[in-house]
C-alpha positions in Angstrom: -10.2 9.0 22.0 -8.3 8.8 18.7 -5.0 10.6 18.6 -3.3 11.8 15.4 0.4 11.9 14.8 2.3 14.7 13.0 1.8 13.0 9.6 -2.0 13.2 10.2 -2.6 9.5 10.6 -4.6 8.0 13.5 -2.0 6.8 16.0 -3.5 3.4 16.1 -4.3 2.9 12.4 -1.0 1.3 11.4 -0.5 3.9 8.6 2.3 5.5 10.5 4.1 2.2 10.7 3.4 1.4 7.1 5.2 4.5 6.0 8.1 4.3 8.4 6.8 7.3 10.3 8.5 7.8 13.6 7.8 11.5 14.3 10.3 12.9 11.8 13.1 12.2 9.4 12.8 10.9 5.8 10.2 8.5 4.6 11.4 5.2 3.0 11.5 5.3 -0.8 9.3 3.5 -3.2 10.4 0.0 -4.1 8.7 -1.1 -7.3 7.5 -4.6 -7.8 7.3 -6.4 -11.1 5.0 -5.6 -14.0 3.3 -8.9 -14.3 2.5 -12.1 -12.5 5.4 -14.0 -10.9 6.3 -17.4 -12.3 6.2 -18.6 -8.7 2.5 -18.1 -8.4 -0.2 -15.4 -8.2 0.2 -12.6 -5.8 3.9 -13.1 -5.0 6.7 -10.8 -5.9 9.7 -12.7 -7.3 12.1 -11.3 -4.7 9.7 -12.1 -1.8 9.0 -15.6 -3.0 12.8 -16.3 -3.0 12.8 -15.3 0.6 9.9 -17.6 1.3 7.0 -15.2 1.8 5.1 -12.4 0.1 5.5 -8.9 1.5 1.7 -8.8 1.8 -0.6 -11.0 3.9 -3.7 -11.2 1.7 -5.6 -13.1 4.3 -5.9 -9.9 6.4 -8.1 -6.9 5.7 -6.7 -4.3 3.4 -6.3 -0.6 4.4 -8.1 0.3 1.2 -9.5 -1.5 -1.9 -10.5 0.6 -4.9 -11.5 -0.1 -8.5 -10.1 2.3 -11.1 -10.6 1.8 -14.9 -11.1 -1.9 -14.8 -8.3 -2.6 -12.3 -8.7 -3.3 -8.6 -6.1 -1.7 -6.3 -5.3 -2.8 -2.8 -3.2 -1.0 -0.2 -1.8 -3.0 2.8 0.7 -2.6 5.5 3.6 -4.9 4.7 4.4 -7.9 6.9 7.1 -6.0 8.9 4.8 -3.0 9.2 7.4 -0.7 7.6 5.9 -0.3 4.1 2.7 0.6 2.4 2.2 -2.1 -0.3 0.2 -1.7 -3.4 -1.2 -4.7 -5.2 -3.4 -5.0 -8.3 -5.6 -7.4 -10.1 -8.0 -7.2 -13.1 -11.5 -6.5 -11.9 -13.4 -9.7 -11.4 -10.4 -11.9 -10.8 -9.3 -13.4 -7.5 -5.4 -13.3 -7.4 -3.6 -10.2 -6.2 -0.2 -9.2 -7.7 2.1 -7.2 -5.5 3.3 -4.2 -7.6 5.4 -2.1 -5.3 6.0 -0.3 -2.0 4.9 3.3 -1.7 5.7 6.1 0.6 3.1 8.6 2.0 4.6 12.1 1.7 2.6 15.3 2.2 -0.7 13.5 1.7 0.4 11.9 -1.6 1.4 8.4 -2.4 4.8 8.1 -4.2 5.8 5.0 -6.1 7.6 4.7 -9.4 5.6 1.6 -10.4 2.5 3.6 -11.0 1.4 6.6 -13.1 0.8 9.9 -11.3 -2.8 9.9 -12.3 -3.4 6.6 -10.5 -1.4 7.7 -7.4 -3.4 10.9 -7.2 -6.7 8.9 -7.1 -5.4 6.4 -4.7 -4.0 9.2 -2.4 -7.4 10.9 -2.3 -9.1 7.6 -1.4 -6.5 6.8 1.3 -6.8 10.3 2.8 -10.6 10.0 2.9 -10.3 6.6 4.5 -7.9 8.0 7.1 -10.3 10.9 7.9 -13.2 8.5 8.2 -11.2 6.3 10.7 -10.6 9.4 12.9 -14.3 10.3 13.2 
């Protein structure tokens, strides 16, 4: 049987960890990434590459992948399981670029690195994916 926590995520989905959800309290804030590819290589955030690893493991399956207006968006749980990471790439290319960490608040993604219109569409797709995983 699938159980759902107070935030509405399936208890075993990883989404509650991705958003720092522990049954109450404040969600972590959005930490924007950079606006373009890192000089250190594709798919790596400059700060993360200095630490030696990307905040996203692109070898694992994404929580959600979605194409919007010629750009592919990918949502993942960060390596530590404490953030929801958003990466992008031009449609048809291979290399993902980490763009920022988002928080999930009242069924809406929040991240300063993206326009509200994009976040609304990503939020809707993520909510739908979460509902599908519960059934």
